[in-house]
C-alpha positions in Angstrom: 113.3 154.6 48.6 116.1 152.5 49.9 114.8 152.9 53.5 111.3 151.8 52.5 112.7 148.6 50.9 114.6 147.7 54.1 111.5 148.3 56.1 109.5 146.0 53.9 112.2 143.4 54.2 112.1 143.4 58.0 108.4 143.3 58.1 108.4 140.2 55.9 110.9 138.5 58.1 108.6 138.6 61.1 109.8 135.0 62.1 113.1 136.5 63.3 111.5 138.6 66.0 110.3 135.7 68.0 113.7 134.1 68.2 115.1 136.9 70.3 112.4 137.1 72.9 113.2 136.3 76.6 112.6 132.6 77.3 110.3 131.8 80.2 112.1 129.8 82.8 110.1 127.4 85.0 110.6 127.3 88.7 113.3 125.2 90.0 112.3 121.6 90.6 114.4 119.8 93.2 115.1 116.1 93.2 112.9 113.8 95.3 115.4 112.4 97.7 113.2 109.5 98.8 112.7 108.4 95.1 116.4 108.7 94.4 117.4 106.7 97.5 114.8 104.0 96.8 116.0 103.6 93.2 119.7 103.4 94.3 120.6 106.2 91.9 123.4 108.8 92.2 122.0 112.1 93.7 121.3 114.8 91.1 123.8 117.0 92.8 126.5 115.2 90.9 128.8 117.2 88.8 127.0 117.0 85.5 123.7 118.1 86.9 125.4 121.0 88.7 126.9 122.2 85.4 123.4 122.1 83.8 122.0 124.2 86.7 124.8 126.7 86.6 124.4 127.2 82.9 120.7 127.8 83.2 121.4 130.5 85.9 123.9 132.1 83.7 121.3 132.5 81.0 119.4 134.9 83.3 122.2 137.4 83.1 121.7 137.9 79.3 120.3 141.3 78.7 117.0 141.7 77.1 116.9 140.7 73.5 117.0 143.2 70.7 113.7 145.1 70.6 111.5 145.3 67.7 112.3 149.0 67.5 115.9 148.3 66.7 114.7 146.1 63.9 111.3 147.5 62.8 109.3 144.9 61.1 106.8 145.7 58.4 104.9 143.6 56.0 106.0 145.8 53.2 109.7 145.8 54.2 111.9 144.1 51.7 113.8 141.0 52.8 117.1 141.6 54.5 120.3 140.9 52.7 122.7 138.3 54.0 125.1 141.0 55.1 122.4 142.7 57.1 121.5 139.5 58.8 125.1 138.8 59.8 125.5 142.4 61.1 122.4 141.9 63.3 123.7 138.7 64.9 127.0 140.3 65.6 125.3 143.1 67.6 123.4 140.5 69.7 126.6 138.6 70.4 128.4 141.8 71.5 125.7 142.7 74.0 125.7 139.2 75.5 127.9 138.8 78.6 130.2 135.8 78.8 129.0 132.8 80.8 130.4 132.6 84.3 132.9 129.8 85.1 131.1 126.9 86.6 132.8 125.5 89.7 133.5 121.7 89.5 132.9 121.0 93.2 130.2 121.9 95.6 132.8 123.6 97.9 133.6 126.0 95.0 130.0 127.3 94.7 129.2 130.8 96.0 127.3 130.9 99.3 124.2 132.1 97.5 124.3 129.1 95.1 125.4 126.6 97.7 121.9 126.1 98.9 121.0 124.7 95.6 123.3 121.7 96.1 121.5 118.8 97.6 123.4 116.6 99.9 124.3 113.4 98.3 122.9 110.4 100.0 124.4 107.0 99.2 121.9 104.1 99.4 122.6 101.5 102.0 124.2 98.4 100.6 121.8 95.6 101.0 122.9 92.2 102.3 122.8 89.5 99.7 121.1 86.2 100.5 120.8 82.9 98.6 118.1 80.2 98.8 116.5 79.4 102.2 117.8 82.7 103.6 121.4 81.5 103.8 124.1 84.1 103.0 126.1 83.6 99.8 129.3 82.6 101.4 127.7 79.9 103.6 125.6 78.6 100.7 128.6 78.4 98.5 130.4 76.3 101.1 127.3 74.0 101.4 127.0 73.5 97.6 130.7 72.9 97.3 130.5 70.2 100.0 127.5 68.6 98.3 129.3 68.6 94.9 132.4 67.0 96.5 130.3 64.4 98.2 128.5 63.6 94.9 131.8 63.5 93.0 133.4 61.1 95.6 130.3 58.8 95.6 130.1 58.8 91.8 133.8 58.2 91.4 133.7 55.3 93.9 130.7 53.8 92.0 132.5 54.1 88.7 135.6 52.5 90.2 133.6 49.6 91.6 132.0 49.0 88.2 135.3 49.3 86.4 136.9 46.7 88.8 134.1 44.2 88.0 133.9 45.0 84.3 137.6 45.0 83.7 138.5 42.4 86.3 141.0 44.6 88.1 142.9 42.9 90.9 141.0 39.6 90.7 143.0 36.4 91.6 143.3 33.8 88.9 140.9 30.9 89.4 139.3 28.6 86.9 135.7 27.4 87.1 133.2 25.6 84.8 130.0 27.3 83.9 127.2 25.5 82.0 124.8 27.6 79.9 121.5 25.9 79.1 119.3 26.3 76.1 116.9 29.1 76.8 119.0 30.9 79.5 118.5 34.6 79.1 121.0 37.3 80.1 119.7 37.4 83.7 120.2 33.7 84.2 123.6 33.8 82.6 124.6 36.7 84.9 123.4 34.8 88.0 125.4 31.7 87.0 128.5 33.8 86.5 127.9 35.4 90.0 127.5 32.0 91.6 130.7 30.9 90.0 132.6 33.9 91.4 133.4 35.3 88.0 131.6 38.6 88.5 130.4 40.5 91.5 127.5 42.5 90.2 125.0 40.6 88.0 123.0 43.8 87.3 126.0 45.4 85.7 126.6 42.4 83.6 123.0 42.4 82.5 123.3 46.0 81.4 126.5 45.2 79.6 124.9 42.2 77.9 121.9 44.2 76.7 124.0 47.1 75.4 126.4 44.8 73.5 124.0 42.2 72.4 125.9 39.5 74.3 122.8 37.3 74.8 122.7 36.7 71.0 126.4 35.7 71.0 126.4 33.4 74.0 125.7 29.8 73.0 124.6 26.9 75.2 127.5 24.8 76.5 129.9 24.1 79.3 132.8 26.6 79.5 136.0 26.7 81.5 136.4 30.3 82.5 138.8 32.3 84.7 138.1 35.0 87.3 140.7 37.2 85.6 138.6 37.4 82.5 136.8 40.8 81.9 133.2 41.0 80.7 134.3 41.0 77.0 136.5 37.9 77.5 133.8 36.1 79.3 131.3 36.7 76.5 133.9 35.8 73.8 134.7 32.5 75.5 131.0 31.6 75.7 130.4 32.0 72.0 130.2 29.1 69.5 133.8 29.7 68.6 135.1 30.3 72.2 138.6 28.9 72.8 137.7 27.5 76.2 134.4 25.9 75.3 134.2 22.3 76.3 133.9 19.9 73.3 133.3 16.2 72.9 134.3 14.0 70.0 131.7 11.4 69.0 131.9 8.6 66.4 128.6 7.9 64.7 128.7 4.3 63.3 127.3 3.6 59.8 123.8 2.2 59.9 122.8 3.8 63.2 119.2 5.1 63.4 118.2 8.6 64.5 117.0 7.1 67.8 120.4 5.6 68.4 122.3 8.8 67.4 120.1 11.0 69.6 120.8 8.7 72.5 124.5 9.0 72.0 124.4 12.8 71.8 122.4 12.9 75.0 124.8 10.5 76.8 127.7 12.7 75.8 125.9 15.8 77.1 125.6 17.4 73.7 121.8 17.7 73.4 118.8 16.0 74.9 116.8 13.5 72.9 113.7 15.6 73.3 115.3 18.8 72.0 116.7 16.9 69.0 113.4 15.3 68.2 111.5 18.5 68.5 113.9 20.5 66.4 113.9 17.8 63.7 110.2 18.3 63.2 109.8 22.1 63.6 113.2 23.8 63.7 114.8 25.9 60.9 117.3 23.8 59.1 117.7 25.6 55.8 117.2 24.6 52.3 118.9 21.3 51.5 118.3 19.9 48.1 118.3 16.2 49.2 115.4 16.9 51.7 113.0 17.6 48.9 110.1 15.2 49.4 110.9 14.5 53.0 108.0 15.1 55.3 109.0 16.6 58.6 106.0 15.1 60.4 107.8 12.7 62.8 110.5 12.9 65.3 112.8 10.8 63.1 112.0 12.5 59.8 115.7 13.1 59.2 116.4 9.4 59.1 118.9 8.6 56.4 120.5 12.1 56.2 122.5 12.2 59.5 125.7 11.1 57.8 127.8 8.7 59.9 131.2 10.1 60.7 133.4 11.4 63.6 132.1 14.7 64.9 133.3 17.3 67.5 130.4 18.8 69.3 130.2 21.4 72.1 128.6 20.2 75.3 125.1 21.6 75.8 125.1 22.5 72.2 122.3 24.0 70.2 120.1 21.2 68.6 119.8 23.1 65.4 123.5 23.5 65.0 124.1 19.8 65.7 121.5 18.7 63.1 122.8 21.1 60.5 126.3 19.8 61.1 125.1 16.3 60.1 123.2 17.6 57.1 126.1 19.7 56.0 128.3 16.7 56.1 125.8 14.7 54.0 125.7 17.4 51.4 129.5 17.4 51.3 129.8 13.6 51.1 127.2 13.2 48.4 129.4 14.6 45.7 128.5 15.8 42.2 129.9 12.6 40.8 127.3 10.7 42.8 124.5 13.1 41.8 125.5 12.5 38.1 124.9 8.7 38.6 121.1 9.1 39.3 120.2 9.6 35.6 122.3 6.6 34.4 120.7 4.5 37.2 117.2 5.3 35.9 118.2 4.5 32.4 119.4 1.0 33.4 116.1 0.4 35.3 114.0 1.8 32.5 115.5 -0.7 30.0 114.8 -3.6 32.3 111.2 -2.5 32.9 110.7 -1.8 29.2 112.0 -5.3 28.4 109.3 -6.7 30.7 106.5 -4.9 29.0 105.9 -1.9 31.3 104.6 1.2 29.8 106.4 4.5 29.5 104.0 6.1 32.0 104.7 3.3 34.6 108.5 3.7 34.0 108.3 7.5 34.4 106.2 7.2 37.5 108.7 4.7 39.1 111.9 6.7 38.4 114.4 6.6 41.3 114.8 9.9 43.2 117.5 11.0 45.6 115.2 10.1 48.5 114.6 6.6 47.1 118.4 6.2 46.7 118.8 7.0 50.4 116.0 4.5 51.3 117.6 1.7 49.3 121.1 2.6 50.7 119.7 2.5 54.3 118.4 -1.1 53.6 121.7 -2.1 52.1 123.5 -0.7 55.1 121.5 -2.8 57.5 121.4 -6.0 55.4 125.1 -6.4 54.4 127.8 -8.0 56.4 130.7 -6.3 54.7 131.4 -3.6 52.1 132.2 -6.1 49.4 128.7 -7.7 49.2 126.9 -4.3 49.4 126.7 -4.1 45.6 125.3 -7.6 45.4 122.6 -6.9 48.0 121.7 -3.8 46.0 121.3 -6.0 42.9 118.8 -8.2 44.7 116.7 -5.2 45.8 116.7 -3.7 42.3 115.9 -7.1 40.7 112.8 -7.4 42.8 111.7 -3.7 42.2 112.0 -4.2 38.4 110.1 -7.5 38.5 107.0 -6.7 40.7 104.9 -9.3 39.0 107.0 -12.2 40.2 108.4 -10.6 43.4 105.9 -8.0 44.7 107.4 -7.9 48.2 111.0 -7.1 49.0 111.0 -9.4 52.1 113.7 -7.3 53.9 114.1 -8.2 57.5 115.7 -4.9 58.4 112.6 -2.9 57.5 110.4 -5.0 59.8 113.0 -4.8 62.6 112.9 -1.0 62.2 109.1 -1.0 62.5 109.5 -3.0 65.7 111.7 -0.3 67.2 114.9 -2.4 66.9 113.4 -5.6 68.3 116.1 -5.6 71.0 116.2 -8.2 73.7 116.3 -6.3 77.0 118.4 -9.0 78.6 121.1 -9.4 76.0 120.8 -6.0 74.3 120.9 -7.7 70.9 118.4 -7.9 68.2 115.9 -10.8 68.6 115.1 -13.2 65.7 111.8 -12.4 63.9 108.9 -14.6 64.6 106.0 -15.6 62.4 103.8 -13.2 64.3 106.3 -10.4 63.6 106.0 -11.1 59.9 102.3 -10.1 60.0 102.9 -6.7 61.7 100.6 -4.0 60.3 103.2 -1.4 59.3 104.2 0.5 56.1 107.7 -0.6 56.9 106.7 -4.3 56.8 108.1 -5.4 53.4 106.6 -8.8 53.9 103.1 -7.4 53.6 103.6 -4.1 51.8 104.8 -3.8 48.1 107.7 -1.7 47.0 109.9 0.5 49.1 109.1 1.5 52.6 108.0 5.2 53.2 111.4 6.3 54.4 115.0 5.3 55.2 115.5 2.8 58.0 119.0 3.9 59.0 121.7 6.5 58.2 123.9 4.9 55.5 127.5 5.5 54.9 129.3 6.3 51.6 129.8 2.7 50.5 126.1 1.9 50.8 125.2 5.1 48.9 127.6 4.1 46.1 126.1 0.6 45.9 122.6 2.0 45.6 123.7 4.3 42.7 125.8 1.7 40.9 124.7 -1.8 41.8 126.3 -5.0 40.4 124.3 -6.7 37.6 123.1 -10.1 38.8 120.2 -12.5 38.6 119.8 -13.0 42.3 116.5 -12.6 44.1 117.3 -14.1 47.5 120.0 -14.1 50.1 120.4 -15.5 53.6 123.1 -14.7 56.2 125.5 -17.5 57.2 127.1 -16.9 60.7 129.6 -19.6 60.0 130.7 -18.0 56.7 130.3 -14.5 58.0 128.5 -13.4 54.8 125.3 -13.8 52.8 124.5 -16.7 50.5 122.8 -15.5 47.4 120.4 -17.4 45.1 118.5 -16.8 41.8 115.7 -19.2 42.5 113.5 -20.2 45.4 114.8 -23.7 45.3 118.4 -22.6 45.6 117.5 -20.3 48.4 115.8 -23.0 50.3 118.9 -25.1 50.1 121.0 -22.2 51.4 118.6 -21.7 54.4 118.7 -25.5 55.2 122.5 -25.4 55.1 122.6 -22.4 57.5 120.2 -24.0 59.9 122.1 -27.2 60.0 125.3 -25.4 61.1 123.6 -23.5 63.9 
């Protein structure tokens, strides 16, 4: 019974019989020497491949596997116990002969096996070439030479640029360069080159565009030195440059815009044309006292170019010049003066009200800052000295507040302004007015037009502005200038005025 169970076990384990069958070995396949050589690989006769071959040969010496008779299989045989399986494997191992020792080198192989070793063929070492068929060494030398040449050329170029930009080794020599209004960076670079201050205008142009120097450089004449580098050159050509040529100009009180512009042109500050054009269309900023001033004429800033001593740059910017005048007017017309405008209107309103004028008329004829400047400009041109300015102002206000009796101001200075100065070309002095002049058709002719002229006729000083704001209370309506006395003779009536005129004429 026990034997039958074992038989059934072996028959159920039929998977075990196939494992011990003799493996079928394929024919030996040798290596393709041409393929091996073309691929540049090591020949398969190397040591590792030899070991594999020898091990395969050794497997042929194993005796035939255990036959099925030794282990009869039957479907009804019971499964083998673990001890039985272990005993079967031990029997197989005992019958197997040990593997022969595999020689490490081809010389150690037996003569019968030596034929299996294929001679190792080392692939020929190919020559290496670079671009254009030039060997590596030669091409390396060529590229190295090119790199050195480029480096030397680039280094020299950098050094040349540095010498010009940083002014290395330049002798000290001063020269004057004049930058005109409208010069761009190219024109500036050309002038610097012509003056010997730089050697390469193109490099200065690049520097100027990268640093924004064109926006910093201002028109003017500059004393520069060849030892200045690019940065110093630009700094000295700015509005605050230390070496910028300046000129000091005294603007007398009572000068007109035409006279002031002529002085500025004569001193090489700005041309008359540039000043006139900028007065009409240039950006001046927001000045409170320009409210109501129409910038429609070349002398539209009349009255606001405050007389004083100024320091201007030569070839200066017209906008900067005009703003300097206006800034000074703003500074000189103090808050105390501004506060006098309302009290001035109160005085005039009381006089007008006492003469029967309506509130609407009084409100419509209130004095503004512009009208104060207009009156001050007439005072400036009509007075012989500062002391009588307040009395001349009283005559003007007395006539303005009594338009029924004195509709015209009859101011000679306004008519002379309308005549362009009425200058005698031979003597350079103002000519006396004629009867024909008194009929001139002009809004500035106060002999034919009522009230104030449309704008100032001069640029008044501080004294005339004060007189216009705080005039002396008088009953005068007339005055005439006496050359012998060096002052004006005032009169309250026409008869008194006629006597004063006769007295002056008799002394001439």
